[in-house]
C-alpha positions as CSV (number, residue, x, y, z in Angstrom):
1,X,241.5,59.7,131.9
2,X,238.5,60.8,134.1
3,X,236.6,58.3,136.1
4,X,233.2,57.1,134.9
5,X,230.3,58.4,137.1
6,X,227.4,56.1,138.0
7,X,224.0,56.7,139.6
8,X,221.7,54.0,141.0
9,X,218.3,54.8,142.4
10,X,215.3,52.8,143.3
11,X,212.7,55.4,142.5
12,X,209.8,53.4,144.0
13,X,207.5,53.7,140.9
14,X,207.4,57.5,141.3
15,X,207.4,60.0,138.5
16,X,210.8,61.4,139.3
17,X,212.2,62.0,135.8
18,X,212.9,65.7,136.5
19,X,214.8,64.9,139.7
20,X,216.8,62.2,137.9
21,X,217.7,64.6,135.2
22,X,218.8,67.3,137.6
23,X,220.8,64.9,139.6
24,X,222.6,63.6,136.5
25,X,223.3,67.2,135.3
26,X,224.6,68.4,138.7
27,X,227.0,65.5,139.2
28,X,227.9,64.9,135.5
29,X,226.6,61.3,135.6
30,X,227.6,59.0,132.7
31,X,225.5,55.9,133.5
32,X,222.0,56.0,135.2
33,X,220.5,52.8,136.6
34,X,216.9,52.9,137.9
35,X,215.0,50.3,139.8
36,X,211.2,50.3,140.0
37,X,211.0,52.7,137.1
38,X,207.6,52.9,135.6
39,X,208.3,56.1,133.6
40,X,208.2,55.5,129.9
41,X,211.8,55.4,128.6
42,X,210.9,58.1,126.0
43,X,209.6,60.4,128.7
44,X,212.7,59.8,130.8
45,X,215.0,60.5,127.8
46,X,213.1,63.7,127.1
47,X,213.8,64.9,130.6
48,X,217.4,63.8,130.5
49,X,218.0,65.5,127.2
50,X,216.4,68.8,128.0
51,X,219.6,70.5,127.0
52,X,221.4,69.6,123.7
53,X,224.8,68.8,125.3
54,X,223.5,65.9,127.5
55,X,222.8,63.3,124.8
56,X,221.6,60.3,126.9
57,X,220.7,57.1,125.2
58,X,218.5,54.2,126.2
59,X,220.1,50.8,125.3
60,X,217.5,48.2,124.6
61,X,216.8,45.9,127.6
62,X,214.8,42.8,128.4
63,X,215.2,43.2,132.1
64,X,212.4,44.9,134.0
65,X,214.3,45.0,137.2
66,X,216.7,47.8,136.3
67,X,216.6,50.2,133.4
68,X,219.7,52.0,132.1
69,X,220.4,55.3,130.5
70,X,223.8,56.3,129.4
71,X,225.7,59.2,127.8
72,X,227.5,56.6,125.7
73,X,226.2,55.2,122.5
74,X,224.3,51.9,123.0
75,X,227.0,50.1,121.0
76,X,229.3,50.5,124.0
77,X,226.9,48.9,126.5
78,X,225.9,45.5,125.1
79,X,223.7,43.0,127.0
80,X,225.5,39.8,128.1
81,X,222.7,38.3,130.3
82,X,219.2,39.5,131.2
83,X,216.4,38.2,133.3
84,X,213.5,39.8,135.1
85,X,215.6,41.0,138.0
86,X,219.2,40.9,136.7
87,X,220.9,42.7,133.8
88,X,224.6,42.2,133.0
89,X,226.1,44.4,130.4
90,X,229.5,44.6,128.7
91,X,230.7,48.2,128.9
92,X,233.5,48.7,126.4
93,X,234.5,52.4,125.9
94,X,237.1,53.5,123.5
95,X,240.7,53.5,124.9
96,X,239.5,51.9,128.1
97,X,239.6,48.4,129.5
98,X,236.2,46.7,129.2
99,X,234.1,46.1,132.3
100,X,231.1,44.1,133.2
101,X,228.3,46.1,134.7
102,X,225.9,43.8,136.6
103,X,222.7,45.3,137.9
104,X,220.2,43.5,140.3
105,X,217.0,44.2,142.0
106,X,216.5,41.2,144.3
107,X,213.2,40.1,146.0
108,X,211.9,42.1,149.0
109,X,211.9,40.9,152.6
110,X,208.1,41.5,152.4
111,X,207.8,38.4,150.3
112,X,211.0,36.3,150.8
113,X,212.7,34.9,153.8
114,X,216.3,35.6,154.6
115,X,217.1,32.1,153.6
116,X,215.6,32.4,150.2
117,X,217.3,35.8,149.7
118,X,220.6,34.1,150.5
119,X,220.1,31.3,148.0
120,X,219.2,33.9,145.3
121,X,222.6,35.5,146.0
122,X,224.2,32.1,145.3
123,X,222.5,32.1,141.9
124,X,223.5,35.7,141.2
125,X,227.2,35.0,142.1
126,X,227.2,32.0,139.7
127,X,225.7,34.0,136.9
128,X,228.4,36.8,137.4
129,X,231.1,34.2,137.4
130,X,229.8,32.6,134.2
131,X,229.7,36.0,132.4
132,X,233.2,36.8,133.7
133,X,234.5,33.6,132.2
134,X,232.8,34.4,128.9
135,X,234.2,37.9,128.9
136,X,237.7,36.8,129.8
137,X,238.2,39.2,132.6
138,X,236.9,40.0,136.1
139,X,236.6,43.8,136.0
140,X,233.0,43.6,137.4
141,X,230.8,46.2,139.0
142,X,227.7,44.8,140.7
143,X,225.2,47.4,141.8
144,X,221.5,47.4,142.8
145,X,218.8,47.1,145.4
146,X,219.7,43.8,147.0
147,X,217.0,44.1,149.7
148,X,219.7,42.9,152.1
149,X,222.2,44.7,154.3
150,X,226.0,44.3,153.8
151,X,226.2,42.0,156.8
152,X,223.5,39.6,155.8
153,X,224.3,36.0,154.8
154,X,223.7,36.2,151.1
155,X,226.0,39.2,150.7
156,X,228.9,38.0,152.8
157,X,228.8,34.2,152.5
158,X,231.5,32.6,150.4
159,X,229.0,30.9,148.1
160,X,227.0,34.1,147.9
161,X,228.4,37.4,146.9
162,X,231.4,37.0,149.1
163,X,231.8,40.7,149.7
164,X,234.0,42.3,152.4
165,X,234.3,45.8,153.9
166,X,238.1,46.0,153.5
167,X,239.9,46.6,150.2
168,X,243.0,45.0,151.7
169,X,241.1,41.7,152.4
170,X,239.5,41.9,148.9
171,X,242.9,42.3,147.3
172,X,243.6,38.7,148.2
173,X,241.2,38.0,145.4
174,X,239.9,34.7,146.7
175,X,239.3,32.8,150.0
176,X,239.3,29.1,150.4
177,X,236.6,27.2,152.2
178,X,236.7,23.4,152.4
179,X,239.3,23.3,149.6
180,X,237.1,25.4,147.3
181,X,238.1,28.9,146.1
182,X,235.6,31.8,146.1
183,X,236.3,35.3,144.5
184,X,235.9,38.4,146.6
185,X,233.9,41.5,146.0
186,X,234.8,44.7,147.8
187,X,231.8,46.5,149.4
188,X,232.5,50.1,150.2
189,X,228.9,50.7,151.5
190,X,230.0,49.7,155.0
191,X,231.6,53.1,155.4
192,X,228.2,54.8,154.9
193,X,226.4,52.7,157.5
194,X,225.7,54.6,160.7
195,X,225.5,58.3,161.7
196,X,229.2,59.2,161.7
197,X,228.6,61.4,158.6
198,X,225.2,62.9,159.2
199,X,221.7,62.0,160.4
200,X,221.2,59.8,157.3
201,X,222.6,56.4,158.4
202,X,221.7,54.3,155.4
203,X,219.8,54.3,152.1
204,X,216.5,53.0,153.4
205,X,214.6,53.3,156.7
206,X,212.1,50.9,158.1
207,X,210.4,51.0,161.5
208,X,208.7,47.7,162.5
209,X,207.1,46.4,165.7
210,X,209.4,43.4,165.7
211,X,211.9,42.5,168.4
212,X,214.8,42.7,165.9
213,X,214.7,45.9,163.9
214,X,217.7,47.8,162.4
215,X,215.7,50.9,161.5
216,X,218.4,52.0,159.0
217,X,219.3,49.7,156.2
218,X,221.8,49.7,153.3
219,X,219.8,47.8,150.7
220,X,221.3,49.8,147.9
221,X,224.9,48.8,147.3
222,X,227.8,48.8,144.8
223,X,230.3,45.9,144.9
224,X,233.6,45.9,143.0
225,X,235.9,43.1,142.1
226,X,239.5,43.6,143.4
227,X,240.7,44.4,139.8
228,X,238.6,47.6,140.0
229,X,238.7,48.2,143.8
230,X,242.4,49.0,143.7
231,X,241.7,52.1,141.6
232,X,238.5,53.0,143.4
233,X,238.4,56.2,145.5
234,X,235.9,55.8,148.4
235,X,235.4,59.6,148.6
236,X,233.7,59.4,145.2
237,X,230.9,57.4,146.7
238,X,227.9,59.1,148.4
239,X,224.3,58.6,149.4
240,X,222.5,61.6,148.0
241,X,220.3,63.6,150.4
242,X,219.4,66.5,148.1
243,X,219.1,67.4,144.4
244,X,220.2,71.0,144.3
245,X,217.8,72.8,146.8
246,X,215.3,69.9,146.7
247,X,215.7,67.8,149.8
248,X,215.2,64.0,149.5
249,X,215.1,63.6,153.3
250,X,213.0,64.7,156.2
251,X,214.4,66.9,159.0
252,X,215.3,63.7,160.9
253,X,217.4,62.5,158.0
254,X,215.0,59.7,156.8
255,X,214.1,59.4,153.1
256,X,211.1,61.5,152.3
257,X,208.8,59.6,149.8
258,X,206.6,62.7,149.5
259,X,209.5,64.5,147.8
260,X,211.4,61.6,146.3
261,X,211.5,57.9,147.0
262,X,211.7,55.7,150.0
263,X,215.2,54.8,148.9
264,X,218.0,57.3,148.5
265,X,220.2,57.4,145.4
266,X,223.8,56.3,145.5
267,X,226.5,58.0,143.4
268,X,229.9,56.6,142.7
269,X,232.7,56.8,140.2
270,X,235.1,54.1,139.0
271,X,238.4,54.3,137.0
272,X,239.0,51.6,134.4
């Protein structure tokens, strides 16, 4: 059975419906997740369904942090928990094991300290655990704009998202700290950090006048529980630099907000 293809993109409140539609068509995307989307859902659906064979749907949502469009009927993507910044859905497709699709758009460093961001990850981790217990499984995909890098405290700490760069480590399922067990997430975004692949060394670029400045950041991430990570092919994950002939980056590889968003999209596929 073919893998399900996902797209996440913080479109930065830009009118990018046409680009989203082209990107979905080119890559055969099944589930589209958009942060900072101010385009009316009807207008987005019209762009996505410009050809009869596409057939995207807009499952109703209470979360304003991330909106979802899917080729599947809304009955297969039911809400489990929703807040202003978090949406957790039960994705149950025919003849496939059900999964939890958790989406988050966490507060920006412009307004929150690193400490506050870390504590928010603790709350997010608790919510995911609660919904996993309710669902009766831990096949969870967590994706979004975390406004934190993979190495930051909230993303790696045991009480936070507890994510690691190694599938082998994540396959242990849990780690123990002070007699307490914490469940791992696998974070494949580490492999896309830096310029080993091309001039684009992350999903977001920020140049500040501070003493500590990373320039390239990987705020946009997908994390997988070990139950899904073992079937995950890292080669199916990419940071998108162009939509057809339309470049989303400048000649120096940085995101080009004039022709897209200040964040770059991430594409990935998961078997379940």
